[in-house]
N, C-alpha and C positions, 0 to 999 in steps of 0.2 A: 481384563482391566475393569475395575469398579467405576461406575459412571454416576455423575451427579448433575443436577440441573441448576443453572444460574442464568436467569433471563438478562438480556441486554449486556452481554459480555463485551467489554471494550478491548478489542484485539491489540490495540496500541498501548494499553496500560500494562503495567508489570504484574498486577495482581487482580484477583476477583474474590468476591465474598459470597459464601453460601448462607442461605437463610436458616432460621431456627429449625425447621423440619429436617432439612438436609443435614444440618449440624448434628441433630439428635441421632439420625440414622448413622452418620459417620462415626460419631463418638461412642454411642451407647449400644448400637447393634453390631456394627462391624469392628468397633474398638480399634480404629486406625490411630496412628500416632504421628507426631511431628516428623517431617522428612519423608513420609511415604508419598507415593505418586498416585494420582487418580486422574480420570478423564472428566471433563466438565463440558456440557453442551448448552447452547443458549436457546434452544427451541425454534430457532430460525434457520437451522441447517449447519451451523458452525460448531466445531468441537475442538477442544484444546487439551493438552497434557499439562497438568499442574502439580505442584509440590506443596504439601501442607506446611504452612509456616506458623500458624496460630490457631488454636482451638479454644473457643470461648463457650459461655453458657448458651448464647443465642446466635452466634455466628462463627464461621470458620473462614480464615483467610488463606488463599492459595497464591502461590507465585506461578504465573504462566510461563511455561518452558517453551512450548511450541504449538503451532497449529497442526492438528492431525485430521485424517479422514475418518468419518463415521464408519462403524462396522457395516451398517446397512445404508448404502447410498439411496437417495430418493429416486423413485420410479420416473421414467420418462413420460408416464401417463398421469395427467392431472385428473384424478378420479374422485368424483363426489358420490357418496352413497346416501341416498335419501330413503329412510326405512320407517315404516309405521312403528309406533311405540309398542314394545312388548313387555310382558310382565316380568318383574323381578330380575333375576340373574340372567335371563335370556338376553335382555338388551345389553347388560354389562358384558356378556360374552361376545356379542357382535362388535361392541366398541373395541374390546381388547384385540380381537382377531383382525378388525379393520386396520388397526395400527400396524400389526405385524405384516399385513398384506400391502401396506404402502398407500392406503386411502388418504387422500389429501384433506377432504372435508366430509363430515357426517352431519346429516340433517334429520332430526327426529320429526316424524310426520304424524299429524292427527287425522285419522281416516274414519269413515262411517262405521266400520266394523272393528275398530280398535277397542280393545278391552281396557286400556289404561287411560285414566283421566288425571292429568297433572294438576295438583292443587297448589304446589309451590315449585315452579319450574327452576327457580334460582338455586335451591338446594340440590335439586337433581343434577343440574348442569355442573355445579361445583363438584359433585361426586363423580360425574362422568369424566370431567377434566382430570381428576386425580387418577382415574383408571388409565386415561390416555398417557399421563406422565409416567406411571409405573410400567406400562406396556412399552413405552418408548425407551426407557432405561434398559429393559430386558431384551428388546429386539434390536437395539443398536441404532435406532433412528435418532437423528439430531434435530429434526424438524417435528414439532408437535402437530398432530392432526387437529384440525379445527372442529369444534362442536358448536353448531348454530343453535339459535333459539328454536324451540318447537313451533311448527307452523302447520296450518291446515293444508291438506293436499291441494285443493283448488286454488288457494292463494299461492302456493309454491309453483304450480303449473304456469301461472301468469309470467314468471320470469325464468322458467326452466327451458331455455332454448336448446334445441338439439338433444333433449333428454330421451332416455329409453325407459319405458315402463315395462317391467316384467310381470306377466300375468299368467295364471294357470290355464287360461283359455283365450281363444279368439285373437291370437297374436301371430306374427310372422316368425320365421326361423331365426336362430342366432346368427346365421351367416348373412342375414340381411343388414346387420349393423355396419355402417360405414366406418372404415378406419379413421382414426383421429387421435390427437394428443390430449383431448379434453372430452370426457364423457361424464354424464350424470345418469346414474342408474337408480331407478325408483322401485322399491320392493314393498309389497303390501303386508297386511296384518295376517294373523293366524286364520282369520275367517275369510280371507280372500277379498277381492275387490267387489264393490257394489257396481251394478251395471251403469248407474249414473256417473260413477267415477271414471269408468272406462270411456263413456261417452264424452265426458269433459276433457279427458286426455286427447281423444281424437280431434275434438273441436280446436284444441290448442296446437294441433300438429305434432303431438308427441307420438313417437314410434312405440308400438306395442309388440313385445316379443314373448313368445312362449317356449320354454325349454321342454324338450320332449324326453320321454323315457323314464322319468322319475317323478314321484310326488314328494315334495320337500316341505319340511317344517319351515316357518318363516325365518328363524335364526339360521338354519342350514342353508336356505336359499340365499340369504344376504352374504354369508361367508363364501359360499360356492361361486356366486356370481362375481364377487370381487376377485376371487382367485382366477376365474376363467377370463375375465376382462384384462387382468394384469398379464396373463399368459398370452392372450391374443394381441393386445395393443401396448402392453407395458414391457417390464423387464423381467418378468417371471418366466424363465426359460423352462 
């Protein structure tokens, strides 16, 4: 079933409107016609079956037929992934896979050894949210993963209660992580953590964990850690 996004769908109304971008994709790319049925989700977890009743230049009108279950239900684990900014497509890949793995919130971190310096975070965030939307359509999620504003690590640690920082050294084993339905995982940059950052994490009471057996690139670590946490504490069987 083809899926489209329409924020703030009123489930009690008889119809819903798709915006210009969604209309262009429906009309010009997929070449859908009046009377065809599609799924529409609101980004907050609800999904509906709709019938196309009007296709215009800038919007499409759908008749809501029924409420349906998303193909990918939300995980029982409320997982926040805080990851140091990575160059180019590496960060885009992490965002895409985080959506597929059911991450609830992603926080871009500015760290001491981070190679990326954001000059215009607004444009970056807009791009990242488009990646979230496309990944949600493809993966079947009806709730959009949140992308927070980039924040410095030490500022983030002030409010990151119960967080787990994954480090390449000087950490506990994965089995030391206490079970829970809400976890914040912090992943470092390609150059690893500076000693002062690890000290700051300990001072804040942040648990430090080291995965054994492999040396992982930053983007691989982020994706792998999200998958392992979902398997251990979420719904990834």
